[in-house]
C-alpha positions in Angstrom: 87.7 -10.2 -42.0 87.3 -11.5 -38.4 91.1 -12.0 -38.2 92.0 -8.6 -39.5 92.5 -5.5 -37.5 90.1 -2.6 -38.1 92.5 -0.4 -40.2 93.2 -3.3 -42.5 89.5 -4.0 -43.0 88.8 -0.3 -43.8 91.6 -0.3 -46.5 90.2 -3.4 -48.1 86.7 -2.0 -48.3 87.9 1.2 -49.9 89.8 -0.7 -52.5 86.8 -2.9 -53.4 84.6 0.2 -53.8 87.2 1.9 -56.1 87.2 -1.2 -58.3 83.4 -1.3 -58.7 83.3 2.4 -59.5 86.1 2.1 -62.0 84.4 -0.9 -63.8 81.1 0.9 -64.0 82.6 4.0 -65.6 84.5 1.9 -68.1 81.3 0.1 -69.2 79.5 3.4 -69.5 82.2 5.0 -71.6 82.3 2.0 -73.9 78.6 2.1 -74.3 78.5 5.8 -75.1 81.6 5.6 -77.5 80.2 2.8 -79.6 82.1 1.9 -82.9 79.1 3.1 -84.9 80.4 6.2 -86.7 77.1 8.0 -86.2 77.7 8.0 -82.4 74.0 7.0 -81.9 73.0 4.8 -79.1 72.0 1.4 -80.6 68.4 0.3 -80.0 67.4 -3.1 -78.6 66.4 -4.4 -82.0 69.8 -3.3 -83.5 71.7 -5.0 -80.8 69.7 -8.2 -81.0 70.3 -8.4 -84.8 74.0 -7.6 -84.5 74.8 -9.7 -81.5 75.4 -13.3 -82.5 75.1 -14.4 -78.9 71.5 -13.1 -78.5 69.1 -15.9 -77.3 65.3 -15.8 -77.3 63.8 -17.1 -74.1 60.2 -18.3 -74.0 58.1 -17.2 -71.1 56.9 -20.3 -69.2 53.2 -20.9 -68.6 51.8 -19.7 -65.4 52.3 -21.9 -62.4 49.5 -23.0 -60.1 50.3 -20.2 -57.7 49.8 -17.6 -60.5 46.5 -18.8 -62.0 44.1 -16.8 -59.9 45.9 -13.6 -60.9 45.5 -14.0 -64.7 42.1 -15.5 -65.3 42.6 -19.1 -64.3 41.3 -20.9 -61.2 42.4 -24.0 -59.4 40.1 -26.9 -58.7 40.7 -30.4 -57.1 39.5 -33.6 -58.8 40.2 -37.0 -57.2 42.8 -35.3 -55.0 44.6 -33.7 -58.0 44.8 -30.0 -58.4 44.3 -28.7 -61.9 44.1 -25.2 -63.4 41.2 -24.2 -65.6 40.1 -21.1 -67.5 37.9 -19.3 -64.9 36.0 -17.1 -67.4 35.2 -20.1 -69.7 34.1 -22.2 -66.8 31.7 -19.5 -65.5 30.3 -18.9 -69.0 29.6 -22.5 -69.8 28.2 -23.2 -66.3 25.9 -20.2 -66.8 24.6 -21.6 -70.1 23.9 -25.0 -68.6 22.1 -23.7 -65.5 20.1 -21.0 -67.4 18.8 -23.8 -69.7 18.0 -26.0 -66.7 19.7 -29.0 -68.4 21.4 -29.8 -65.1 20.9 -28.7 -61.5 23.4 -26.6 -59.6 23.8 -29.5 -57.1 24.9 -31.9 -59.9 27.2 -29.4 -61.5 29.0 -28.6 -58.2 29.5 -32.2 -57.2 33.0 -33.1 -58.4 32.2 -36.8 -58.5 29.2 -36.4 -60.8 28.9 -37.1 -64.5 27.6 -33.6 -65.0 30.8 -32.1 -63.5 32.9 -34.4 -65.6 31.1 -33.3 -68.7 31.5 -29.7 -67.8 35.2 -30.1 -67.1 35.7 -31.8 -70.4 33.9 -29.1 -72.3 35.9 -26.3 -70.6 39.3 -27.9 -70.6 39.7 -30.9 -73.0 37.1 -30.9 -75.7 39.2 -30.6 -78.9 36.3 -28.9 -80.7 36.4 -26.1 -78.1 33.0 -24.6 -78.8 32.3 -21.0 -77.8 30.0 -20.7 -74.8 27.4 -19.1 -77.0 27.5 -21.8 -79.6 24.0 -23.2 -80.3 25.4 -26.8 -80.3 27.1 -26.6 -76.9 24.2 -28.1 -74.9 23.8 -31.1 -77.2 27.5 -31.8 -76.8 27.2 -31.4 -73.1 24.2 -33.7 -72.8 25.8 -36.5 -74.7 29.0 -36.1 -72.7 26.9 -36.5 -69.5 25.4 -39.7 -70.9 29.0 -41.0 -71.6 30.3 -40.1 -68.2 27.2 -41.5 -66.5 27.5 -44.9 -68.1 31.1 -45.8 -68.6 34.2 -45.7 -66.4 36.7 -42.9 -67.0 39.3 -40.8 -65.3 36.7 -38.3 -63.9 33.9 -40.5 -62.8 33.5 -44.2 -61.9 30.2 -46.1 -62.2 29.0 -47.1 -58.8 29.6 -50.7 -57.8 25.9 -51.5 -57.6 25.7 -50.9 -61.4 28.7 -53.1 -62.5 27.0 -56.5 -62.6 27.1 -58.3 -66.0 23.6 -59.6 -65.5 20.6 -57.5 -64.7 17.8 -58.6 -62.4 15.6 -59.9 -65.2 18.2 -62.5 -66.2 19.2 -61.0 -69.5 22.9 -61.4 -69.8 25.1 -59.0 -71.7 28.2 -60.0 -73.7 31.0 -58.3 -71.8 34.2 -57.4 -73.7 35.6 -54.5 -71.7 33.5 -53.8 -68.7 34.8 -50.3 -68.5 33.7 -49.2 -72.0 30.8 -49.3 -74.3 31.0 -51.9 -77.0 30.7 -49.3 -79.8 32.0 -45.8 -79.0 33.7 -44.6 -82.2 34.5 -40.9 -82.2 32.8 -40.1 -78.9 34.4 -37.1 -77.2 36.5 -36.6 -80.3 37.1 -33.4 -82.3 34.2 -34.4 -84.6 30.8 -32.9 -84.4 28.3 -35.0 -82.4 26.8 -36.1 -85.7 29.9 -38.2 -86.3 29.7 -40.0 -83.0 28.7 -43.7 -83.1 25.0 -44.2 -82.7 24.1 -40.5 -83.3 21.9 -39.3 -86.2 21.3 -35.7 -87.0 19.2 -33.6 -89.3 20.6 -30.4 -90.9 20.2 -27.2 -89.0 20.3 -25.4 -92.4 17.2 -26.4 -94.4 19.2 -26.0 -97.6 21.3 -29.1 -96.8 20.3 -32.6 -97.7 22.5 -34.4 -95.1 24.8 -33.8 -92.2 28.5 -34.7 -92.5 30.4 -36.5 -89.8 32.3 -33.4 -88.8 29.1 -31.2 -88.7 26.9 -30.2 -85.8 23.3 -30.8 -86.7 20.2 -31.3 -84.6 20.4 -34.6 -82.8 17.3 -36.6 -83.8 18.2 -40.2 -83.0 20.3 -42.1 -80.4 20.7 -45.8 -81.0 23.0 -47.4 -78.4 21.1 -50.6 -77.8 23.0 -53.6 -76.5 26.1 -51.5 -75.9 27.2 -52.1 -72.3 25.9 -48.8 -70.9 26.0 -49.1 -67.1 25.0 -46.8 -64.3 22.2 -44.4 -63.5 20.5 -43.0 -66.6 20.9 -39.2 -66.7 17.7 -37.2 -67.3 19.9 -34.2 -68.5 19.5 -35.4 -72.1 15.8 -34.8 -72.0 16.4 -31.1 -71.9 19.7 -31.0 -73.8 18.3 -32.7 -77.0 15.0 -30.9 -77.8 14.9 -32.3 -81.4 15.2 -36.0 -80.5 12.8 -38.2 -82.3 14.1 -41.7 -81.5 15.9 -43.0 -78.3 16.9 -46.6 -78.1 19.0 -47.7 -75.1 17.5 -51.2 -74.9 19.5 -54.3 -73.7 21.9 -52.4 -71.4 22.3 -52.2 -67.7 20.9 -48.7 -67.0 19.4 -48.0 -63.6 17.7 -45.1 -61.9 14.2 -43.7 -62.8 12.5 -41.9 -65.7 12.4 -38.3 -64.8 9.5 -36.0 -65.3 11.7 -34.1 -67.7 10.9 -36.7 -70.3 7.9 -34.5 -71.1 10.3 -32.0 -72.7 10.8 -34.4 -75.6 7.7 -33.2 -77.3 8.9 -34.4 -80.7 9.8 -37.9 -79.6 8.3 -40.7 -81.7 10.2 -43.9 -80.6 11.3 -44.8 -77.0 12.9 -48.1 -76.2 14.4 -48.9 -72.8 13.7 -52.7 -72.9 15.8 -54.9 -70.7 17.4 -52.5 -68.3 17.0 -51.9 -64.5 14.9 -48.8 -64.5 12.8 -48.6 -61.4 10.1 -46.4 -59.8 6.9 -45.2 -61.4 6.3 -43.6 -64.8 5.8 -39.8 -64.6 2.6 -38.1 -65.6 4.6 -35.9 -68.0 4.7 -38.9 -70.5 1.3 -37.6 -71.6 3.1 -34.5 -73.0 4.8 -36.4 -75.7 2.0 -36.0 -78.2 3.9 -37.5 -81.2 5.0 -40.7 -79.5 4.2 -43.9 -81.5 6.3 -46.6 -79.8 6.9 -46.9 -76.0 8.8 -50.0 -74.9 9.9 -50.6 -71.3 9.6 -54.3 -70.8 12.0 -56.2 -68.6 12.6 -53.4 -66.1 11.5 -52.8 -62.5 8.7 -50.3 -62.9 6.1 -50.4 -60.1 3.0 -48.5 -58.9 0.4 -47.7 -61.5 0.3 -46.9 -65.1 -0.2 -43.1 -65.3 -3.6 -42.0 -66.7 -1.8 -39.5 -68.9 -0.3 -42.2 -71.1 -3.8 -42.8 -72.5 -3.8 -39.3 -73.9 -1.2 -40.4 -76.5 -3.5 -40.6 -79.4 -0.8 -41.4 -81.9 0.7 -44.3 -79.8 0.7 -47.5 -81.8 2.9 -49.9 -79.7 2.9 -50.0 -75.9 5.0 -52.7 -74.1 5.2 -52.5 -70.3 5.5 -56.3 -69.8 7.7 -57.9 -67.2 7.6 -55.2 -64.6 5.8 -54.9 -61.2 3.0 -52.6 -62.2 -0.1 -52.8 -60.0 -3.7 -51.4 -59.9 -6.2 -51.7 -62.7 -6.4 -51.1 -66.4 -8.5 -47.9 -66.6 -11.4 -47.2 -68.9 -9.4 -44.3 -70.5 -7.5 -47.0 -72.5 -10.3 -46.9 -75.0 -9.1 -43.5 -76.2 -6.0 -45.1 -77.7 -7.6 -45.7 -81.1 -4.3 -45.9 -83.0 -2.9 -48.6 -80.8 -2.0 -51.8 -82.7 -0.1 -53.7 -79.9 -0.7 -53.7 -76.2 1.5 -55.9 -74.0 1.0 -55.7 -70.2 2.0 -59.3 -69.4 3.9 -60.4 -66.3 2.8 -57.6 -63.9 0.5 -57.5 -61.0 -2.6 -55.8 -62.6 -5.9 -56.4 -61.0 -9.6 -55.8 -61.7 -11.3 -56.5 -65.0 -10.8 -55.8 -68.7 -12.5 -52.5 -69.5 -15.5 -52.5 -71.8 -14.0 -49.7 -73.7 -11.7 -52.1 -75.6 -14.3 -52.1 -78.4 -13.1 -48.5 -79.2 -9.6 -49.9 -80.0 -10.4 -50.9 -83.6 -6.7 -50.9 -84.7 -5.6 -53.4 -82.1 -3.8 -56.4 -83.5 -2.1 -57.9 -80.4 -3.4 -57.9 -76.9 -1.4 -59.6 -74.1 -2.3 -59.3 -70.5 -1.1 -62.7 -69.4 0.4 -63.5 -66.0 -1.5 -60.9 -64.0 -4.2 -61.0 -61.4 -7.1 -59.9 -63.6 -10.5 -61.1 -62.5 -14.2 -61.1 -63.4 -15.8 -62.3 -66.7 -14.7 -61.2 -70.1 -16.6 -58.3 -71.6 -18.6 -59.2 -74.7 -17.1 -56.1 -76.3 -13.9 -58.0 -76.9 -15.5 -59.5 -79.9 -15.7 -56.1 -81.5 -11.9 -55.7 -81.8 -12.2 -57.3 -85.2 -8.6 -57.0 -86.4 -7.1 -58.9 -83.4 -4.6 -61.6 -84.5 -3.2 -62.5 -81.1 -5.1 -62.6 -77.9 -3.4 -63.8 -74.7 -5.4 -63.8 -71.5 -3.7 -66.7 -69.8 -2.6 -67.1 -66.2 -5.1 -64.8 -64.7 -8.3 -65.3 -62.7 -10.9 -64.7 -65.3 -14.1 -66.7 -64.7 -17.5 -67.5 -66.1 -18.3 -68.4 -69.7 -16.1 -67.6 -72.7 -18.1 -64.9 -74.6 -19.5 -66.1 -77.9 -18.5 -62.8 -79.5 -14.9 -64.1 -79.7 -16.1 -66.0 -82.7 -16.3 -62.7 -84.6 -12.5 -62.3 -84.5 -12.0 -63.8 -87.9 -8.3 -62.7 -88.2 -7.3 -64.4 -84.9 -4.4 -66.8 -85.3 -3.5 -67.2 -81.6 -5.9 -67.6 -78.7 -4.6 -68.3 -75.2 -7.3 -68.6 -72.5 -5.4 -71.2 -70.4 -4.8 -71.1 -66.6 -8.0 -69.2 -65.6 -11.3 -70.1 -64.0 -13.5 -70.4 -67.1 -16.3 -72.9 -67.0 -19.2 -74.2 -69.0 -19.2 -75.5 -72.6 -16.5 -74.3 -75.1 -18.6 -72.1 -77.4 -19.1 -73.5 -80.9 -18.6 -70.0 -82.3 -14.9 -70.6 -82.0 -15.3 -72.9 -85.0 -15.5 -69.8 -87.2 -11.9 -68.9 -86.4 -10.6 -70.3 -89.7 -7.2 -68.4 -89.3 -6.4 -70.0 -85.9 -3.0 -71.6 -85.6 -2.8 -71.9 -81.8 -5.6 -72.6 -79.4 -4.9 -73.1 -75.7 -7.8 -73.8 -73.3 -5.9 -75.8 -70.7 -6.2 -75.6 -66.9 -9.8 -74.3 -66.7 -13.1 -75.8 -65.7 -14.8 -76.5 -69.0 -17.4 -79.3 -69.2 -19.4 -81.1 -71.8 -18.4 -83.4 -74.7 -15.3 -83.1 -76.8 -15.9 -80.3 -79.3 -16.0 -82.2 -82.6 -16.0 -78.9 -84.5 -12.3 -78.5 -83.7 -11.6 -80.9 -86.5 -12.9 -78.3 -88.9 -10.1 -75.8 -88.0 -7.8 -77.1 -90.8 -5.1 -74.5 -90.1 -4.7 -75.4 -86.4 -1.2 -76.4 -85.5 -1.3 -76.4 -81.7 -4.2 -77.5 -79.5 -4.1 -77.8 -75.8 -7.3 -78.6 -73.8 -5.6 -80.6 -71.0 -6.7 -80.4 -67.4 
């Protein structure tokens, strides 16, 4: 056009316009004079059925730029932007926060296990529970446990928790350091009752059992010796209100025991033996009125034993050995009349044994060895008549051995070694016919050799050295 003169350009433009108008009129006349004898204008459906060239085109999913306009939102995880159902996210977050299972801070932290569990529930859980489903919180709580203690695409266990050997020297068999040893069906489409290590009771009293694809009330978690690593999440204390048994022993869990443990009012069995749990035990332990077994040996607990623990009248087995517990054994321990086994060995306990021991008539095993206990033994110890194992070794007990120990006719093990006992070994010990092991070594006993020892026909081990 630049090389043409103005009259020529005008003629060309007019010609092009006439062609466009002519073509448009031709298409209009053809449309209005369709071959259909009725002369009716065909509808869209009729044209699509009759036109063999008609093609159905699927509308593509919304792009990231569109999500905010149609109910989705965009979040960033590990530098990657992903879209998520905004309404579902808000509804599930509200359920979690209203129930106080997790804190807002934890939920909002995109590097946390809580956020990973939330994201999984909203976006990837194949079961896709409704936000108002009664089983949602159980599923969320178990997902938090998973993301807290194994490596995954959302969350990575901190380097300080990846050692294969904990501080107590108990070594784990490592197969895949990134996963639990047994994790069948976890985060699958199955109900949580079908996940490895999970046991449920029926929510409907008319059922005898819970199937693997059902959602019942979670009553037991057994993941012992299963390569769980990382900080133990307290979220499950609120998410699993029907829990009766929790066994996570022989793993590499760290962190502390939260006061939220008191919400497990129906818990009967608690075993965290051989982990790296630190800090002090919370007073809320006293709220678990049905607790029968509490094992936390081989950890890093410190400070004192909370007085509230002695309110647990149904407790039968208490093992807090091999920690760093300090202070004294309080008189309130006498209230634990159902206790059959008490193990406080390898701590830093001081003071004396309380006289209230004579109230613990069910006690079968007492081990307070390797502490800093002092003073003389109370005569009341001879009133615990069902004792079968008594270990007071490696302390600073002094004075004479009370003659009342001769009343413990069921005793088969007696360890008084490595103390400051003195005087004559009491002949009353000759009445201990059931004795298999007697260790009196490393004390300050005097007198002649106790010939009555030859009358203990069942004795297999005797040590009176030093």
